[in-house]
DRENLOKE-953264 format. One record per residue (C-alpha): residue number from 1; residue in one letter; z, y, x. Coordinates in pm, whole numbers, always signed. Each point is the difference from the previous one (the first is absolute). Example, Ala and Ser with C-alpha at 12.3 -4.5 7.8 and 13.67 -1.06 7.14 Angstrom:
<rs>
+-----+------+--------+--------+--------+
|  nr | rest |      w |      v |      u |
+-----+------+--------+--------+--------+
|   1 |    A |   +780 |   -450 |  +1230 |
|   2 |    S |    -66 |   +344 |   +137 |
+-----+------+--------+--------+--------+
</rs>
This chain:
<rs>
+-----+------+--------+--------+--------+
|  nr | rest |      w |      v |      u |
+-----+------+--------+--------+--------+
|   1 |    M |    +12 |     -9 |    +12 |
|   2 |    T |    -90 |   +367 |    +95 |
|   3 |    T |   +286 |   +279 |    +37 |
|   4 |    M |    +73 |   +177 |   -352 |
|   5 |    T |   -142 |   +349 |    -19 |
|   6 |    K |   +205 |   +298 |     +5 |
|   7 |    P |   +133 |    +51 |   -352 |
|   8 |    E |   -150 |   +182 |   -282 |
|   9 |    E |   +100 |   +409 |    +35 |
|  10 |    G |    +84 |   +137 |   -298 |
|  11 |    A |   +166 |   -274 |   -164 |
|  12 |    L |   +324 |    +59 |   -252 |
|  13 |    P |   +337 |     -4 |   +251 |
|  14 |    T |    +84 |   -320 |    +37 |
|  15 |    G |   +393 |    -63 |   -199 |
|  16 |    S |   -191 |   +109 |   -349 |
|  17 |    D |   +222 |   -131 |   -326 |
|  18 |    A |   -331 |   -128 |   -132 |
|  19 |    F |    +31 |   -335 |   -203 |
|  20 |    L |   -288 |   -113 |   +193 |
|  21 |    S |    -20 |   +137 |   +338 |
|  22 |    V |   -308 |    -82 |   +230 |
|  23 |    R |    -24 |   +183 |   +364 |
|  24 |    D |   -251 |    -52 |   +260 |
|  25 |    L |   -100 |   -328 |    -90 |
|  26 |    Y |   -258 |   -211 |   +241 |
|  27 |    V |   -137 |   -327 |   -141 |
|  28 |    H |   -226 |   -111 |   +324 |
|  29 |    F |   -167 |   -341 |    -71 |
|  30 |    S |    -94 |   -221 |   +330 |
|  31 |    T |   -316 |   -140 |    -50 |
|  32 |    E |   -230 |   -198 |   +270 |
|  33 |    D |   -268 |   +322 |    -22 |
|  34 |    G |   +331 |   +191 |   +113 |
|  35 |    V |   +268 |   +223 |   -171 |
|  36 |    V |    -78 |    +98 |   -359 |
|  37 |    K |   +223 |   +328 |    -91 |
|  38 |    A |     +7 |    -38 |   -330 |
|  39 |    V |   +287 |   +228 |    -96 |
|  40 |    D |    +31 |   +273 |   +289 |
|  41 |    G |   +315 |   +221 |    -75 |
|  42 |    L |    +39 |    +17 |   -377 |
|  43 |    S |   +271 |   +206 |   -141 |
|  44 |    F |    +94 |    +48 |   -405 |
|  45 |    D |   +308 |    +21 |   -247 |
|  46 |    L |    +35 |    -93 |   -336 |
|  47 |    E |   +306 |    +85 |   -241 |
|  48 |    R |   +119 |   -255 |   -248 |
|  49 |    G |   -221 |    +71 |   -344 |
|  50 |    Q |   -283 |   +142 |   +158 |
|  51 |    T |   -383 |   -122 |    +31 |
|  52 |    L |   -140 |    +14 |   +360 |
|  53 |    G |   -389 |    -41 |    +28 |
|  54 |    I |   -137 |   -138 |   +315 |
|  55 |    V |   -427 |    +40 |    -10 |
|  56 |    G |   -216 |    -54 |   +254 |
|  57 |    E |   -302 |   -226 |    +54 |
|  58 |    S |    +38 |   -379 |    +75 |
|  59 |    G |    +95 |     -9 |   +350 |
|  60 |    S |   +239 |   +284 |    +41 |
|  61 |    G |   +304 |   -151 |    +26 |
|  62 |    K |   +132 |    +11 |   -375 |
|  63 |    S |   +114 |   -347 |    -97 |
|  64 |    V |   +102 |   -107 |   +428 |
|  65 |    T |   +228 |   +286 |    -53 |
|  66 |    N |   +193 |   -131 |   -332 |
|  67 |    L |     -2 |   -345 |   +149 |
|  68 |    A |   +177 |   +134 |   +272 |
|  69 |    V |   +279 |   +102 |   -244 |
|  70 |    L |    +31 |   -295 |   -161 |
|  71 |    G |     +2 |   -178 |   +367 |
|  72 |    L |   -276 |   -245 |    -80 |
|  73 |    H |   -212 |    +56 |   +294 |
|  74 |    N |     +0 |   -305 |   +290 |
|  75 |    P |   +221 |   +103 |   +261 |
|  76 |    K |   -176 |   -263 |   +250 |
|  77 |    T |   -312 |   +264 |     +8 |
|  78 |    T |   +100 |   +321 |   -186 |
|  79 |    E |   +219 |   +292 |   +191 |
|  80 |    I |   +167 |   +213 |   -220 |
|  81 |    A |   +189 |   +348 |   +129 |
|  82 |    G |   +170 |   +281 |   -191 |
|  83 |    E |   +243 |     -6 |   -264 |
|  84 |    I |    -24 |   -124 |   -331 |
|  85 |    V |   +339 |    +90 |   -185 |
|  86 |    L |    +50 |    -79 |   -417 |
|  87 |    D |   +264 |    +85 |   -144 |
|  88 |    G |   +205 |    +40 |   +354 |
|  89 |    Q |    -61 |   -336 |   +152 |
|  90 |    E |   -250 |    -18 |   +228 |
|  91 |    L |   -255 |   -265 |    -43 |
|  92 |    T |   -216 |    +31 |   +370 |
|  93 |    G |   +121 |   -283 |   +228 |
|  94 |    A |   +205 |   -160 |   -279 |
|  95 |    S |    +52 |   -354 |    -44 |
|  96 |    N |   -183 |   -207 |   -243 |
|  97 |    R |   +317 |   -111 |   -212 |
|  98 |    T |    +11 |   +400 |    -43 |
|  99 |    M |   -313 |    +10 |   -125 |
| 100 |    E |    -18 |   -301 |   -219 |
| 101 |    R |   +252 |    +82 |   -145 |
| 102 |    L |   -114 |   +389 |    -44 |
| 103 |    R |   -345 |   -143 |    -98 |
| 104 |    G |     +8 |    -24 |   -416 |
| 105 |    N |   +278 |   +133 |    -41 |
| 106 |    K |    +59 |   +357 |   +112 |
| 107 |    M |   -401 |    +19 |    +75 |
| 108 |    A |   -298 |   -162 |   -140 |
| 109 |    M |   -367 |    +10 |    +10 |
| 110 |    I |   -307 |    -27 |   -207 |
| 111 |    F |   -258 |   -188 |   +250 |
| 112 |    Q |   -334 |   +145 |    -41 |
| 113 |    D |   -193 |   -382 |   -143 |
| 114 |    P |   +213 |   -128 |   -279 |
| 115 |    L |   -224 |   -297 |    -15 |
| 116 |    T |   +106 |    -96 |   +413 |
| 117 |    A |   +341 |   +132 |    -81 |
| 118 |    L |   +118 |   -242 |   -224 |
| 119 |    S |    +22 |   -337 |    +89 |
| 120 |    P |   -253 |   -255 |   -239 |
| 121 |    Y |   +244 |   -289 |     -3 |
| 122 |    Y |   +268 |   +157 |   -162 |
| 123 |    T |    +71 |   +162 |   -340 |
| 124 |    V |    -15 |   +391 |    -40 |
| 125 |    G |   +370 |    +17 |   -157 |
| 126 |    R |   +132 |   -242 |   +304 |
| 127 |    Q |   -136 |   +267 |   +269 |
| 128 |    I |   +154 |   +278 |   -192 |
| 129 |    A |   +327 |   -206 |    -38 |
| 130 |    E |    +23 |   -122 |   +366 |
| 131 |    P |   +105 |   +348 |   +147 |
| 132 |    Y |   +279 |    +41 |   -273 |
| 133 |    M |   +184 |   -304 |    +47 |
| 134 |    K |    -34 |    +53 |   +416 |
| 135 |    H |   +141 |   +347 |    -64 |
| 136 |    M |   +195 |    +24 |   -287 |
| 137 |    G |   +160 |   -342 |    +21 |
| 138 |    A |   -151 |    -81 |   -382 |
| 139 |    S |    -34 |   -363 |   -159 |
| 140 |    R |   -330 |   -123 |    -41 |
| 141 |    K |    +31 |    +64 |   -439 |
| 142 |    E |   +111 |   +390 |   +129 |
| 143 |    A |   -275 |    +55 |   +243 |
| 144 |    R |   -242 |   -157 |   -312 |
| 145 |    D |   +150 |   +276 |   -217 |
| 146 |    R |    -57 |   +220 |   +205 |
| 147 |    A |   -329 |    -34 |    +90 |
| 148 |    V |   -115 |    -30 |   -333 |
| 149 |    E |   +180 |   +349 |    -50 |
| 150 |    M |   -231 |   +137 |   +287 |
| 151 |    L |   -276 |   -159 |   -104 |
| 152 |    E |    +21 |   +163 |   -344 |
| 153 |    K |   +110 |   +284 |   +166 |
| 154 |    V |   -342 |    +58 |   +175 |
| 155 |    G |   -240 |    -73 |   -296 |
| 156 |    I |    -48 |   -347 |    +29 |
| 157 |    P |    -38 |   -117 |   -365 |
| 158 |    Q |   +208 |   -303 |   -142 |
| 159 |    P |   +203 |    -17 |   +342 |
| 160 |    R |   +196 |   -313 |    -99 |
| 161 |    T |   -333 |   -206 |    -15 |
| 162 |    R |   -179 |   +171 |   +253 |
| 163 |    V |   +275 |    -58 |   +236 |
| 164 |    D |    -49 |   -331 |    +70 |
| 165 |    D |   -384 |    +45 |    +66 |
| 166 |    Y |   -155 |     +9 |   +363 |
| 167 |    P |   -152 |   +320 |   +159 |
| 168 |    H |   -324 |   -112 |    -99 |
| 169 |    Q |    +41 |    -12 |   -328 |
| 170 |    F |    +35 |   +381 |    +25 |
| 171 |    S |   -208 |   +265 |    +44 |
| 172 |    G |    -80 |   +263 |   +284 |
| 173 |    G |   +269 |   +269 |   -204 |
| 174 |    M |   +228 |   -290 |    -96 |
| 175 |    R |    +49 |   -139 |   +336 |
| 176 |    Q |    +44 |   +385 |   +157 |
| 177 |    R |   +232 |    +76 |   -310 |
| 178 |    A |   +203 |   -342 |   +135 |
| 179 |    M |    +12 |   +120 |   +303 |
| 180 |    I |   +186 |   +270 |    -97 |
| 181 |    A |   +213 |   -189 |   -168 |
| 182 |    M |    +85 |   -187 |   +270 |
| 183 |    A |    +70 |   +267 |   +233 |
| 184 |    L |   +195 |   +200 |   -262 |
| 185 |    V |   +225 |   -337 |    -87 |
| 186 |    C |   +285 |   +134 |   +235 |
| 187 |    D |     +2 |   +361 |    -88 |
| 188 |    P |    -96 |    +97 |   +355 |
| 189 |    D |    +96 |   +344 |    +83 |
| 190 |    L |   -341 |    +29 |   +222 |
| 191 |    L |   -335 |   -133 |   -131 |
| 192 |    I |   -310 |    +42 |   +212 |
| 193 |    A |   -373 |    -77 |   -176 |
| 194 |    D |   -266 |   -111 |   +182 |
| 195 |    E |   -325 |   +148 |   -165 |
| 196 |    P |   +163 |   -176 |   -335 |
| 197 |    T |   -345 |   +108 |   -235 |
| 198 |    T |   -270 |   -137 |   +268 |
| 199 |    A |   -273 |   -169 |   -204 |
| 200 |    L |   +162 |    +79 |   -345 |
| 201 |    D |   -211 |   +174 |   -263 |
| 202 |    V |   +140 |   +377 |    -71 |
| 203 |    T |   +150 |   -129 |   -291 |
| 204 |    V |   +216 |   -222 |   +165 |
| 205 |    Q |    +61 |   +226 |   +294 |
| 206 |    A |   +122 |   +251 |   -225 |
| 207 |    Q |   +279 |   -213 |   -196 |
| 208 |    I |   +104 |   -120 |   +353 |
| 209 |    L |    +65 |   +309 |   +140 |
| 210 |    D |   +191 |   +123 |   -329 |
| 211 |    L |   +180 |   -323 |    +15 |
| 212 |    L |   +122 |   +106 |   +335 |
| 213 |    K |   +111 |   +306 |    -68 |
| 214 |    D |   +188 |   -112 |   -321 |
| 215 |    L |   +188 |   -232 |   +232 |
| 216 |    Q |    +86 |   +231 |   +269 |
| 217 |    Q |   +157 |   +223 |   -301 |
| 218 |    E |   +183 |   -237 |    -70 |
| 219 |    N |   +130 |   -150 |   +293 |
| 220 |    G |    -12 |   +302 |   +213 |
| 221 |    S |   -213 |   -193 |   +279 |
| 222 |    A |   -152 |   +151 |   +292 |
| 223 |    I |   -389 |    -62 |     +3 |
| 224 |    I |   -258 |    -48 |   +285 |
| 225 |    L |   -354 |     +8 |   -141 |
| 226 |    I |   -238 |    -52 |   +215 |
| 227 |    T |   -380 |    +12 |   -117 |
| 228 |    H |   -336 |   +134 |   +161 |
| 229 |    D |    -38 |   +215 |   -308 |
| 230 |    L |   +118 |   +344 |    -46 |
| 231 |    G |    -69 |    -35 |   -369 |
| 232 |    V |   +251 |   -281 |    -77 |
| 233 |    V |   +271 |   +196 |   +180 |
| 234 |    S |    -90 |   +313 |   -180 |
| 235 |    N |   +266 |    -51 |   -314 |
| 236 |    V |   +219 |   -255 |   +133 |
| 237 |    A |   +109 |    +98 |   +379 |
| 238 |    D |   +291 |   +310 |    +56 |
| 239 |    N |   -132 |    +34 |   +396 |
| 240 |    L |   -299 |    -76 |   +181 |
| 241 |    L |    -56 |   -129 |   +321 |
| 242 |    V |   -351 |    -23 |   +169 |
| 243 |    M |   -105 |   -252 |   +256 |
| 244 |    Y |   -263 |    -29 |   +267 |
| 245 |    A |    -30 |   -241 |   +295 |
| 246 |    G |   +386 |    -75 |    +11 |
| 247 |    R |   +146 |   +329 |    -53 |
| 248 |    A |   +114 |   +239 |   -247 |
| 249 |    V |   -303 |   +287 |    -76 |
| 250 |    E |   +188 |   +146 |   -259 |
| 251 |    R |   +285 |    +35 |   -238 |
| 252 |    G |   +105 |   +226 |   -299 |
| 253 |    T |    +42 |    -46 |   -358 |
| 254 |    V |   -263 |   -134 |   -231 |
| 255 |    R |    -67 |   +290 |   -151 |
| 256 |    E |    -37 |   +210 |   +404 |
| 257 |    L |   -249 |   -284 |    +47 |
| 258 |    I |   -211 |    -30 |   -242 |
| 259 |    K |    -21 |   +377 |    -83 |
| 260 |    E |    -36 |   +130 |   +383 |
| 261 |    P |     +1 |   -290 |   +217 |
| 262 |    Q |    -19 |   +105 |   +397 |
| 263 |    H |   -132 |   -227 |   +188 |
| 264 |    P |   -369 |   -110 |    +46 |
| 265 |    Y |    +38 |   -389 |   -111 |
| 266 |    A |   +176 |   +129 |   -305 |
| 267 |    W |   -293 |   +223 |    -91 |
| 268 |    G |   -211 |   -366 |    +54 |
| 269 |    L |   +213 |   -180 |   -226 |
| 270 |    L |    +42 |   +251 |   -246 |
| 271 |    G |   -366 |    +14 |    +57 |
| 272 |    S |    -88 |   -317 |    -93 |
| 273 |    M |   +143 |    -81 |   -312 |
| 274 |    P |   -164 |    +33 |   -311 |
| 275 |    R |    +46 |   +277 |   -272 |
| 276 |    L |    -47 |    -38 |   -389 |
| 277 |    S |   -136 |   +376 |    +50 |
| 278 |    S |   -272 |    -73 |   +244 |
| 279 |    S |   -328 |   -169 |   -106 |
| 280 |    V |    -50 |   -384 |    -42 |
| 281 |    D |   -317 |    +89 |   +264 |
| 282 |    E |   +190 |   +182 |   +269 |
| 283 |    P |    +91 |   -197 |   +296 |
| 284 |    L |   +320 |     +5 |   +131 |
| 285 |    T |    +64 |   +128 |   +391 |
| 286 |    P |   +149 |   -291 |   +209 |
| 287 |    I |   +153 |    +84 |   +308 |
| 288 |    P |   -264 |    -23 |   +301 |
| 289 |    G |    +50 |   -239 |   +249 |
| 290 |    S |   +267 |   -314 |    -14 |
| 291 |    P |   +382 |    -13 |    +79 |
| 292 |    P |    +45 |    -24 |   +384 |
| 293 |    S |    +98 |   -371 |   +186 |
| 294 |    L |   +381 |    +18 |    +36 |
| 295 |    L |    -37 |   -211 |   +315 |
| 296 |    N |   -179 |   +296 |   +162 |
| 297 |    P |    +90 |   +351 |   -263 |
| 298 |    P |   -166 |   +291 |   +109 |
| 299 |    S |   +159 |   +233 |   +184 |
| 300 |    G |   +133 |   +321 |   -132 |
| 301 |    C |    +18 |    +39 |   -382 |
| 302 |    A |   -153 |   -369 |   -106 |
| 303 |    F |   -215 |   +154 |   -216 |
| 304 |    H |   -182 |   +251 |   +159 |
| 305 |    P |   -291 |   -267 |    +70 |
| 306 |    R |    -76 |    +55 |   -394 |
| 307 |    C |    +91 |   +358 |    -74 |
| 308 |    P |   -260 |   +245 |    -47 |
| 309 |    Y |   +250 |   +284 |   +120 |
| 310 |    P |   +101 |    -21 |   +412 |
| 311 |    E |   -184 |   +330 |    +73 |
| 312 |    L |   +161 |   +192 |   -204 |
| 313 |    V |   +314 |    -83 |   +222 |
| 314 |    G |   -213 |    +25 |   +275 |
| 315 |    G |    -33 |   -157 |   +360 |
| 316 |    D |    +85 |   -346 |     -3 |
| 317 |    R |   +385 |     -6 |   -109 |
| 318 |    C |    -48 |   -204 |   -347 |
| 319 |    A |   -159 |   -289 |   +286 |
| 320 |    T |   +298 |    +42 |   +258 |
| 321 |    E |   +321 |   +109 |   -153 |
| 322 |    P |   +170 |   -133 |   -290 |
| 323 |    P |    +71 |   +215 |   -317 |
| 324 |    E |   +386 |    +51 |    -54 |
| 325 |    L |   +110 |   -101 |   -371 |
| 326 |    P |   +245 |   +244 |   -102 |
| 327 |    A |   +342 |    -97 |   -180 |
| 328 |    G |    -68 |    +48 |   -387 |
| 329 |    R |   -306 |    +91 |   -161 |
| 330 |    G |   -286 |    +18 |   +289 |
| 331 |    S |   -275 |   -148 |   +165 |
| 332 |    A |    -63 |   -155 |   +350 |
| 333 |    C |   -313 |   +214 |    +65 |
| 334 |    H |   -131 |   +325 |   +230 |
| 335 |    L |   -144 |   +186 |   -237 |
| 336 |    T |   +231 |   +300 |    -48 |
| 337 |    A |   +158 |    +28 |   -401 |
| 338 |    E |   -252 |   +285 |    -31 |
| 339 |    Q |   -287 |   -210 |    +78 |
| 340 |    K |   +118 |   -269 |   -190 |
| 341 |    R |    +19 |   +218 |   -305 |
| 342 |    S |   -325 |   +157 |    +87 |
| 343 |    V |   -209 |   -337 |     -7 |
| 344 |    F |   +200 |   -125 |   -272 |
| 345 |    I |    -96 |   +262 |   -220 |
| 346 |    E |   -363 |    +55 |   +110 |
| 347 |    K |    -97 |   -384 |     +8 |
| 348 |    I |   +189 |   -218 |   -125 |
| 349 |    Q |   +168 |   +105 |   -339 |
| 350 |    P |   -343 |    +84 |   -144 |
| 351 |    R |    -93 |   -348 |    +63 |
| 352 |    L |   +330 |   -144 |   -162 |
| 353 |    G |    -51 |   +217 |   -287 |
+-----+------+--------+--------+--------+
</rs>
């Protein structure tokens, strides 16, 4: 493994009293081709009862970050550095027994593909009941009753009958609901939802997101919502973190990031979204180029090979000097505040409508 680089400047100070506090997180994978810097100096906070949306293209480090929070990386091939503090408890380097006690109980995850996350060999009800028996010490009957209750809560029809069905007997939307029931069966304080609406039709997507909001209001859980689609989180999350090449490039409230994003990458994400006000014949505006290789990321600002605005900065600063992400609202970009505002108003906002 290579030596970890300098922590991200501009990170919020260590010792925050947030429910979940991540500080200078690095997750590097050892491969035959070299070291993959999947997460490279990431910091963020999450309060109880709040939803943090983490957005970015595939490979930006979103899921890797949250698997690190859950302690699900292979320690033989993964090097993790930094601090992950959940409700005052340090998780980085915690024992397997400690993490097993926390997973499914104090924190839980809705995985991206429920068809592969659910075992085909066991009934849906058994898979929901198992963590309840393990963490709550419930009997089989109590756990089964709890599974029926959770299936009903997430909107599965005829839950007393469907509790004995297998995953292949559920539709895609119902499997996703079952995954949510499994994640919430022990009333976790932290829920991580990894692309929970992928491959679902628009109606079911809205139902799933509304369900998460309702359950959060009922239980007061903190939620991390991972997605590549800013539209998914615009009506659900309280705050947003935009990731690119393993680093945070912008953060702020949902309103701030949707109404006036500051980073060229965030402009690109918004510009590539379809809009109701647009003509069906109007083409989307994709971000040029491809995400960088995390085996050998670009020097300076990782986004500069795809960015249309390095000439506004001048010289080779974008290619040689990594921009800092300021504390609180802000973006990691060398453009001045006035330049960001001018470009957004003149070139980006008219495309967004």
